[in-house]
N, CA, C and O atoms as CSV, one atom per row, in Angstrom:
chain,resi,resn,atom,element,x,y,z
A,1,MET,N,N,-47.125,46.796,-6.120
A,1,MET,CA,C,-48.158,47.792,-6.324
A,1,MET,C,C,-48.167,48.204,-7.788
A,1,MET,O,O,-47.115,48.374,-8.405
A,2,ASN,N,N,-49.329,48.357,-8.317
A,2,ASN,CA,C,-49.465,48.715,-9.713
A,2,ASN,C,C,-49.059,50.175,-9.929
A,2,ASN,O,O,-49.285,51.026,-9.069
A,3,GLN,N,N,-48.472,50.445,-11.062
A,3,GLN,CA,C,-47.995,51.788,-11.363
A,3,GLN,C,C,-49.151,52.792,-11.441
A,3,GLN,O,O,-49.016,53.924,-10.979
A,4,ASP,N,N,-50.276,52.387,-12.018
A,4,ASP,CA,C,-51.430,53.298,-12.114
A,4,ASP,C,C,-51.940,53.680,-10.734
A,4,ASP,O,O,-52.259,54.843,-10.486
A,5,LEU,N,N,-52.016,52.717,-9.847
A,5,LEU,CA,C,-52.504,53.012,-8.506
A,5,LEU,C,C,-51.531,53.900,-7.742
A,5,LEU,O,O,-51.952,54.747,-6.954
A,6,PHE,N,N,-50.241,53.712,-7.967
A,6,PHE,CA,C,-49.234,54.549,-7.311
A,6,PHE,C,C,-49.362,56.004,-7.768
A,6,PHE,O,O,-49.361,56.918,-6.944
A,7,VAL,N,N,-49.471,56.215,-9.072
A,7,VAL,CA,C,-49.609,57.571,-9.612
A,7,VAL,C,C,-50.915,58.192,-9.136
A,7,VAL,O,O,-50.950,59.376,-8.803
A,8,ALA,N,N,-51.984,57.411,-9.101
A,8,ALA,CA,C,-53.274,57.906,-8.630
A,8,ALA,C,C,-53.194,58.320,-7.166
A,8,ALA,O,O,-53.742,59.354,-6.783
A,9,ALA,N,N,-52.524,57.529,-6.353
A,9,ALA,CA,C,-52.398,57.850,-4.931
A,9,ALA,C,C,-51.573,59.120,-4.725
A,9,ALA,O,O,-51.918,59.948,-3.881
A,10,ILE,N,N,-50.504,59.281,-5.474
A,10,ILE,CA,C,-49.676,60.484,-5.365
A,10,ILE,C,C,-50.487,61.719,-5.784
A,10,ILE,O,O,-50.427,62.753,-5.118
A,11,ALA,N,N,-51.237,61.614,-6.872
A,11,ALA,CA,C,-52.052,62.744,-7.320
A,11,ALA,C,C,-53.103,63.107,-6.277
A,11,ALA,O,O,-53.351,64.287,-6.027
A,12,CYS,N,N,-53.717,62.099,-5.669
A,12,CYS,CA,C,-54.729,62.369,-4.634
A,12,CYS,C,C,-54.101,62.989,-3.389
A,12,CYS,O,O,-54.684,63.892,-2.791
A,13,LEU,N,N,-52.934,62.521,-2.996
A,13,LEU,CA,C,-52.268,63.102,-1.827
A,13,LEU,C,C,-51.851,64.550,-2.067
A,13,LEU,O,O,-52.044,65.405,-1.202
A,14,LEU,N,N,-51.286,64.824,-3.228
A,14,LEU,CA,C,-50.908,66.191,-3.548
A,14,LEU,C,C,-52.143,67.091,-3.654
A,14,LEU,O,O,-52.125,68.245,-3.226
A,15,GLY,N,N,-53.200,66.548,-4.227
A,15,GLY,CA,C,-54.437,67.310,-4.333
A,15,GLY,C,C,-55.043,67.607,-2.975
A,15,GLY,O,O,-55.533,68.710,-2.732
A,16,ALA,N,N,-55.009,66.622,-2.094
A,16,ALA,CA,C,-55.558,66.831,-0.750
A,16,ALA,C,C,-54.748,67.876,0.008
A,16,ALA,O,O,-55.319,68.707,0.714
A,17,SER,N,N,-53.427,67.842,-0.130
A,17,SER,CA,C,-52.613,68.839,0.570
A,17,SER,C,C,-52.843,70.234,-0.003
A,17,SER,O,O,-52.884,71.205,0.752
A,18,SER,N,N,-52.994,70.352,-1.310
A,18,SER,CA,C,-53.270,71.651,-1.915
A,18,SER,C,C,-54.653,72.159,-1.526
A,18,SER,O,O,-54.831,73.347,-1.254
A,19,LEU,N,N,-55.622,71.267,-1.502
A,19,LEU,CA,C,-56.974,71.650,-1.100
A,19,LEU,C,C,-57.006,72.109,0.355
A,19,LEU,O,O,-57.631,73.118,0.683
A,20,LEU,N,N,-56.337,71.371,1.211
A,20,LEU,CA,C,-56.290,71.760,2.621
A,20,LEU,C,C,-55.529,73.065,2.833
A,20,LEU,O,O,-55.892,73.867,3.694
A,21,ALA,N,N,-54.480,73.276,2.052
A,21,ALA,CA,C,-53.730,74.533,2.167
A,21,ALA,C,C,-54.615,75.719,1.801
A,21,ALA,O,O,-54.543,76.773,2.431
A,22,GLY,N,N,-55.446,75.542,0.785
A,22,GLY,CA,C,-56.342,76.616,0.396
A,22,GLY,C,C,-57.451,76.846,1.401
A,22,GLY,O,O,-57.810,77.989,1.682
A,23,ILE,N,N,-57.996,75.770,1.945
A,23,ILE,CA,C,-59.106,75.894,2.890
A,23,ILE,C,C,-58.625,76.394,4.249
A,23,ILE,O,O,-59.235,77.287,4.836
A,24,MET,N,N,-57.534,75.819,4.747
A,24,MET,CA,C,-57.056,76.133,6.092
A,24,MET,C,C,-56.158,77.372,6.143
A,24,MET,O,O,-55.783,77.823,7.225
A,25,ASN,N,N,-55.811,77.926,4.964
A,25,ASN,CA,C,-54.976,79.121,4.886
A,25,ASN,C,C,-53.630,78.911,5.590
A,25,ASN,O,O,-53.218,79.722,6.419
A,26,TRP,N,N,-52.957,77.813,5.244
A,26,TRP,CA,C,-51.671,77.496,5.861
A,26,TRP,C,C,-50.623,78.510,5.421
A,26,TRP,O,O,-50.332,78.639,4.232
A,27,GLU,N,N,-50.068,79.218,6.377
A,27,GLU,CA,C,-49.094,80.268,6.090
A,27,GLU,C,C,-47.822,79.708,5.459
A,27,GLU,O,O,-47.267,80.310,4.540
A,28,TRP,N,N,-47.356,78.554,5.952
A,28,TRP,CA,C,-46.110,77.994,5.425
A,28,TRP,C,C,-46.242,77.627,3.950
A,28,TRP,O,O,-45.263,77.678,3.205
A,29,CYS,N,N,-47.435,77.263,3.534
A,29,CYS,CA,C,-47.628,76.912,2.125
A,29,CYS,C,C,-47.590,78.151,1.235
A,29,CYS,O,O,-47.056,78.109,0.127
A,30,PHE,N,N,-48.153,79.242,1.719
A,30,PHE,CA,C,-48.193,80.456,0.920
A,30,PHE,C,C,-46.883,81.245,0.984
A,30,PHE,O,O,-46.759,82.269,0.312
A,31,GLN,N,N,-45.910,80.797,1.771
A,31,GLN,CA,C,-44.599,81.430,1.801
A,31,GLN,C,C,-43.659,80.857,0.745
A,31,GLN,O,O,-42.570,81.389,0.532
A,32,LEU,N,N,-44.071,79.780,0.086
A,32,LEU,CA,C,-43.252,79.225,-0.991
A,32,LEU,C,C,-43.185,80.219,-2.150
A,32,LEU,O,O,-44.120,80.988,-2.372
A,33,ARG,N,N,-42.079,80.196,-2.881
A,33,ARG,CA,C,-41.840,81.194,-3.917
A,33,ARG,C,C,-42.925,81.194,-4.997
A,33,ARG,O,O,-43.404,82.260,-5.385
A,34,LYS,N,N,-43.317,80.014,-5.486
A,34,LYS,CA,C,-44.349,79.940,-6.521
A,34,LYS,C,C,-45.701,80.387,-5.985
A,34,LYS,O,O,-46.475,81.028,-6.696
A,35,ALA,N,N,-45.986,80.049,-4.732
A,35,ALA,CA,C,-47.251,80.477,-4.138
A,35,ALA,C,C,-47.250,81.977,-3.916
A,35,ALA,O,O,-48.299,82.612,-4.030
A,36,GLN,N,N,-46.107,82.559,-3.603
A,36,GLN,CA,C,-46.024,84.011,-3.433
A,36,GLN,C,C,-46.300,84.724,-4.750
A,36,GLN,O,O,-46.902,85.797,-4.770
A,37,TRP,N,N,-45.855,84.121,-5.850
A,37,TRP,CA,C,-46.115,84.711,-7.161
A,37,TRP,C,C,-47.614,84.767,-7.422
A,37,TRP,O,O,-48.127,85.781,-7.895
A,38,VAL,N,N,-48.317,83.679,-7.115
A,38,VAL,CA,C,-49.772,83.641,-7.295
A,38,VAL,C,C,-50.434,84.642,-6.355
A,38,VAL,O,O,-51.374,85.337,-6.739
A,39,GLU,N,N,-49.942,84.711,-5.132
A,39,GLU,CA,C,-50.534,85.615,-4.149
A,39,GLU,C,C,-50.344,87.092,-4.529
A,39,GLU,O,O,-51.262,87.895,-4.357
A,40,THR,N,N,-49.168,87.451,-5.039
A,40,THR,CA,C,-48.960,88.843,-5.440
A,40,THR,C,C,-49.789,89.188,-6.678
A,40,THR,O,O,-50.179,90.340,-6.868
A,41,ARG,N,N,-50.052,88.208,-7.499
A,41,ARG,CA,C,-50.813,88.455,-8.722
A,41,ARG,C,C,-52.313,88.570,-8.445
A,41,ARG,O,O,-52.974,89.449,-8.999
A,42,TRP,N,N,-52.864,87.686,-7.586
A,42,TRP,CA,C,-54.309,87.614,-7.376
A,42,TRP,C,C,-54.725,87.918,-5.940
A,42,TRP,O,O,-55.920,87.935,-5.645
A,43,GLY,N,N,-53.783,88.155,-5.051
A,43,GLY,CA,C,-54.116,88.395,-3.653
A,43,GLY,C,C,-54.261,87.075,-2.896
A,43,GLY,O,O,-54.255,86.001,-3.496
A,44,ARG,N,N,-54.391,87.168,-1.577
A,44,ARG,CA,C,-54.456,85.949,-0.765
A,44,ARG,C,C,-55.730,85.161,-1.057
A,44,ARG,O,O,-55.685,83.936,-1.169
A,45,LYS,N,N,-56.854,85.843,-1.181
A,45,LYS,CA,C,-58.113,85.144,-1.444
A,45,LYS,C,C,-58.073,84.427,-2.797
A,45,LYS,O,O,-58.542,83.294,-2.913
A,46,GLY,N,N,-57.522,85.077,-3.805
A,46,GLY,CA,C,-57.391,84.442,-5.112
A,46,GLY,C,C,-56.439,83.259,-5.088
A,46,GLY,O,O,-56.675,82.247,-5.748
A,47,ALA,N,N,-55.360,83.392,-4.325
A,47,ALA,CA,C,-54.405,82.289,-4.208
A,47,ALA,C,C,-55.048,81.104,-3.494
A,47,ALA,O,O,-54.826,79.954,-3.873
A,48,ARG,N,N,-55.837,81.379,-2.469
A,48,ARG,CA,C,-56.525,80.301,-1.762
A,48,ARG,C,C,-57.510,79.590,-2.693
A,48,ARG,O,O,-57.597,78.362,-2.684
A,49,LEU,N,N,-58.246,80.356,-3.491
A,49,LEU,CA,C,-59.171,79.752,-4.458
A,49,LEU,C,C,-58.414,78.938,-5.506
A,49,LEU,O,O,-58.844,77.849,-5.887
A,50,PHE,N,N,-57.283,79.474,-5.967
A,50,PHE,CA,C,-56.479,78.767,-6.964
A,50,PHE,C,C,-55.974,77.435,-6.426
A,50,PHE,O,O,-56.084,76.411,-7.101
A,51,PHE,N,N,-55.422,77.440,-5.222
A,51,PHE,CA,C,-54.887,76.201,-4.667
A,51,PHE,C,C,-55.990,75.215,-4.300
A,51,PHE,O,O,-55.785,74.004,-4.369
A,52,SER,N,N,-57.147,75.717,-3.915
A,52,SER,CA,C,-58.273,74.820,-3.656
A,52,SER,C,C,-58.752,74.172,-4.950
A,52,SER,O,O,-59.018,72.971,-4.984
A,53,ALA,N,N,-58.861,74.962,-6.012
A,53,ALA,CA,C,-59.274,74.413,-7.310
A,53,ALA,C,C,-58.228,73.443,-7.847
A,53,ALA,O,O,-58.571,72.402,-8.407
A,54,LEU,N,N,-56.955,73.782,-7.677
A,54,LEU,CA,C,-55.880,72.883,-8.102
A,54,LEU,C,C,-55.964,71.556,-7.347
A,54,LEU,O,O,-55.770,70.489,-7.930
A,55,GLY,N,N,-56.251,71.629,-6.057
A,55,GLY,CA,C,-56.392,70.414,-5.268
A,55,GLY,C,C,-57.539,69.548,-5.747
A,55,GLY,O,O,-57.401,68.329,-5.840
A,56,LEU,N,N,-58.675,70.166,-6.052
A,56,LEU,CA,C,-59.813,69.400,-6.555
A,56,LEU,C,C,-59.499,68.743,-7.896
A,56,LEU,O,O,-59.863,67.590,-8.128
A,57,VAL,N,N,-58.825,69.476,-8.771
A,57,VAL,CA,C,-58.458,68.915,-10.079
A,57,VAL,C,C,-57.507,67.735,-9.902
A,57,VAL,O,O,-57.664,66.716,-10.575
A,58,LEU,N,N,-56.529,67.852,-9.014
A,58,LEU,CA,C,-55.592,66.742,-8.794
A,58,LEU,C,C,-56.283,65.533,-8.188
A,58,LEU,O,O,-55.964,64.399,-8.545
A,59,ILE,N,N,-57.219,65.752,-7.281
A,59,ILE,CA,C,-57.958,64.633,-6.701
A,59,ILE,C,C,-58.790,63.937,-7.775
A,59,ILE,O,O,-58.806,62.709,-7.846
A,60,LEU,N,N,-59.479,64.712,-8.607
A,60,LEU,CA,C,-60.263,64.119,-9.690
A,60,LEU,C,C,-59.369,63.397,-10.696
A,60,LEU,O,O,-59.743,62.343,-11.210
A,61,LEU,N,N,-58.203,63.950,-10.979
A,61,LEU,CA,C,-57.246,63.293,-11.874
A,61,LEU,C,C,-56.781,61.964,-11.285
A,61,LEU,O,O,-56.696,60.961,-11.994
A,62,GLY,N,N,-56.483,61.958,-9.991
A,62,GLY,CA,C,-56.071,60.719,-9.343
A,62,GLY,C,C,-57.164,59.659,-9.387
A,62,GLY,O,O,-56.885,58.484,-9.625
A,63,ILE,N,N,-58.400,60.070,-9.159
A,63,ILE,CA,C,-59.522,59.115,-9.231
A,63,ILE,C,C,-59.667,58.580,-10.647
A,63,ILE,O,O,-59.874,57.382,-10.840
A,64,ALA,N,N,-59.560,59.461,-11.639
A,64,ALA,CA,C,-59.680,59.025,-13.032
A,64,ALA,C,C,-58.564,58.056,-13.412
A,64,ALA,O,O,-58.811,57.067,-14.102
A,65,ILE,N,N,-57.348,58.329,-12.973
A,65,ILE,CA,C,-56.230,57.429,-13.272
A,65,ILE,C,C,-56.449,56.072,-12.604
A,65,ILE,O,O,-56.224,55.031,-13.222
A,66,GLY,N,N,-56.884,56.083,-11.352
A,66,GLY,CA,C,-57.121,54.828,-10.642
A,66,GLY,C,C,-58.227,54.004,-11.262
A,66,GLY,O,O,-58.097,52.787,-11.397
A,67,VAL,N,N,-59.314,54.652,-11.640
A,67,VAL,CA,C,-60.439,53.929,-12.232
A,67,VAL,C,C,-60.067,53.389,-13.605
A,67,VAL,O,O,-60.393,52.247,-13.926
A,68,SER,N,N,-59.391,54.191,-14.418
A,68,SER,CA,C,-59.014,53.719,-15.755
A,68,SER,C,C,-58.012,52.564,-15.666
A,68,SER,O,O,-58.051,51.639,-16.477
A,69,GLY,N,N,-57.124,52.624,-14.689
A,69,GLY,CA,C,-56.186,51.512,-14.515
A,69,GLY,C,C,-56.887,50.230,-14.114
A,69,GLY,O,O,-56.545,49.151,-14.596
A,70,GLN,N,N,-57.874,50.346,-13.225
A,70,GLN,CA,C,-58.647,49.165,-12.821
A,70,GLN,C,C,-59.439,48.608,-13.999
A,70,GLN,O,O,-59.473,47.395,-14.204
A,71,LEU,N,N,-60.077,49.488,-14.774
A,71,LEU,CA,C,-60.859,49.031,-15.922
A,71,LEU,C,C,-59.980,48.369,-16.971
A,71,LEU,O,O,-60.366,47.363,-17.567
A,72,ARG,N,N,-58.792,48.936,-17.198
A,72,ARG,CA,C,-57.894,48.349,-18.189
A,72,ARG,C,C,-57.426,46.961,-17.754
A,72,ARG,O,O,-57.344,46.041,-18.568
A,73,ARG,N,N,-57.116,46.816,-16.445
A,73,ARG,CA,C,-56.694,45.498,-15.961
A,73,ARG,C,C,-57.818,44.481,-16.084
A,73,ARG,O,O,-57.574,43.337,-16.467
A,74,ARG,N,N,-59.044,44.880,-15.765
A,74,ARG,CA,C,-60.176,43.958,-15.905
A,74,ARG,C,C,-60.392,43.568,-17.346
A,74,ARG,O,O,-60.672,42.406,-17.642
A,75,GLN,N,N,-60.267,44.526,-18.250
A,75,GLN,CA,C,-60.459,44.249,-19.663
A,75,GLN,C,C,-59.375,43.305,-20.170
A,75,GLN,O,O,-59.671,42.369,-20.913
A,76,GLU,N,N,-58.130,43.536,-19.782
A,76,GLU,CA,C,-57.039,42.670,-20.226
A,76,GLU,C,C,-57.204,41.259,-19.681
A,76,GLU,O,O,-56.942,40.288,-20.390
A,77,SER,N,N,-57.637,41.135,-18.428
A,77,SER,CA,C,-57.793,39.800,-17.858
A,77,SER,C,C,-58.977,39.069,-18.480
A,77,SER,O,O,-58.911,37.852,-18.653
A,78,SER,N,N,-60.059,39.770,-18.822
A,78,SER,CA,C,-61.207,39.099,-19.430
A,78,SER,C,C,-60.897,38.694,-20.861
A,78,SER,O,O,-61.371,37.652,-21.315
A,79,VAL,N,N,-60.111,39.489,-21.588
A,79,VAL,CA,C,-59.716,39.119,-22.947
A,79,VAL,C,C,-58.835,37.884,-22.905
A,79,VAL,O,O,-58.965,37.002,-23.754
A,80,GLY,N,N,-57.952,37.809,-21.943
A,80,GLY,CA,C,-57.097,36.633,-21.809
A,80,GLY,C,C,-57.894,35.371,-21.533
A,80,GLY,O,O,-57.550,34.302,-22.037
A,81,ARG,N,N,-58.956,35.477,-20.737
A,81,ARG,CA,C,-59.798,34.322,-20.457
A,81,ARG,C,C,-60.553,33.873,-21.696
A,81,ARG,O,O,-60.709,32.673,-21.920
A,82,VAL,N,N,-61.020,34.807,-22.499
A,82,VAL,CA,C,-61.751,34.442,-23.710
A,82,VAL,C,C,-60.835,33.696,-24.658
A,82,VAL,O,O,-61.244,32.681,-25.221
A,83,PHE,N,N,-59.620,34.157,-24.854
A,83,PHE,CA,C,-58.682,33.467,-25.728
A,83,PHE,C,C,-58.334,32.099,-25.184
A,83,PHE,O,O,-58.204,31.143,-25.948
A,84,ALA,N,N,-58.179,31.989,-23.867
A,84,ALA,CA,C,-57.848,30.699,-23.281
A,84,ALA,C,C,-58.997,29.718,-23.471
A,84,ALA,O,O,-58.761,28.553,-23.792
A,85,ILE,N,N,-60.221,30.159,-23.281
A,85,ILE,CA,C,-61.369,29.285,-23.481
A,85,ILE,C,C,-61.496,28.930,-24.947
A,85,ILE,O,O,-61.840,27.795,-25.278
A,86,GLY,N,N,-61.225,29.878,-25.838
A,86,GLY,CA,C,-61.298,29.616,-27.266
A,86,GLY,C,C,-60.284,28.568,-27.695
A,86,GLY,O,O,-60.578,27.751,-28.567
A,87,ARG,N,N,-59.111,28.575,-27.110
A,87,ARG,CA,C,-58.100,27.578,-27.463
A,87,ARG,C,C,-58.485,26.204,-26.964
A,87,ARG,O,O,-58.210,25.206,-27.630
A,88,LEU,N,N,-59.112,26.134,-25.815
A,88,LEU,CA,C,-59.518,24.839,-25.290
A,88,LEU,C,C,-60.665,24.223,-26.101
A,88,LEU,O,O,-60.797,23.000,-26.163
A,89,SER,N,N,-61.482,25.062,-26.713
A,89,SER,CA,C,-62.629,24.519,-27.444
A,89,SER,C,C,-62.249,23.944,-28.798
A,89,SER,O,O,-63.049,23.223,-29.396
A,90,PHE,N,N,-61.051,24.239,-29.303
A,90,PHE,CA,C,-60.666,23.698,-30.605
A,90,PHE,C,C,-60.239,22.288,-30.509
A,90,PHE,O,O,-59.882,21.681,-31.519
């Protein structure tokens, strides 16, 4: 498995869990120490919005990493073909 795709998948999974925690109001998620800090600072509604926004950002980051990794691999493979064809033509 490619490293870019692995990182993209992890970011999307973490983002999906954070998004679902914010939408579904999972109590176990908001009992974590860092989540309690956000909740005491902004209240439960603010914490839910924060974790939902964090989830969306992580999902978008994962998509961007996956797409850029695919584009880079395609670019590297097409450059290699051009050089190979160029060597054969000499």
